[in-house]
N, C-alpha and C positions, 0 to 999 in steps of 0.2 A: 806498380807502374806498368807491368807487362799487360795488364788487362785493358789498357787504353788502346793498344795496337790490335787487339782482337776485334773483328767485326761483330756487331750485334745482329742476331737473327730476328726477323720480324715475328711478332706474336702470331701464333697459330689461331685459327677461328675458335678452337675450344678453349683458348686462354683468354678470350675477350668476353666482356660482359655483353648482354643483349644490346644495351645502349651504345656501346663502342662499335659493335657490329653494324647496328643501324646507321651510325654516323659514317662508317667506312662505305657502306652500301650507297648512301646518299652522295658521298664524294665520288664514287665510281660512276653513278648516274650523271652527276654534274660534269665530270670529265668527258663522258660520251656526248652529252649535249653540247659542250664547248667544241668538241671535234666536229660535230655536225654543223654547228654555227660557222666555224672557220671554213668548212667546205663550201657552205652556201655563200659566204662572203667572198671567197675566192672565185666562185662561179660568177657572182655579180660583178666583181671587179674585172673579170676577163670579158664580159659582154661589151659589145660596142655601145658607145654613148648614144648613137643615133637610135638604136633599137630600144633603149630605155626611154629616151625622149618620146618616141612614137607611142610607146605604151602609156606614158604619162599624159600625152595629148588625148589619147583615146579615153583614158580614165577621166580627164577633165571634161570632155564632151558629155560623157555619161553622167557625171556628177551635176553638171549644169542642167541637163535634161531633167534629172530627178528633182533638183531644186525648183525648176520652173513648174513641174507638175505639182509639187508640194504647195507652191504659192497659189496655183490655180485652185487646188482643192480647198485650201484655207479660205480663199476669196469666195468660193462657191458656198462654203458652210456659213460664212459671215453674211453673205447675201441672203441665203435661205432663212437665217435667223431674223434678219431685218424684215423680210417679207412676212414671216410668221408673226413677229411682234406687231407690225403695222396692221396685219389682218386681225389680230386679237384686239388691238386698240379700236379698230373700226367696228368690230362687233360689240365691244363694250359701250361705245358711244351711241350705237343704234339702239341698244336695249335700254339705255338710260333715258332716251329722249322721247 
């Protein structure tokens, strides 16, 4: 019963299998990543809401511009294909008549 009161010492690296050491290393990396994430979230939480909204508005403008350019590009490609198809049909009917 006296053994319950004694603190257990953590295993030393030489006492661990390679798999156990890998798991511990991954947990250590995960803990570091979680600390960095907490720091980033704290920074974001302390930023004024107006600054975040301004950034989102600017992002929205850029996104809508990219979308408009994409639509124009797709329209241009479709129009070129229609012109090409009409031109091919016109040549086909001229050669046949």
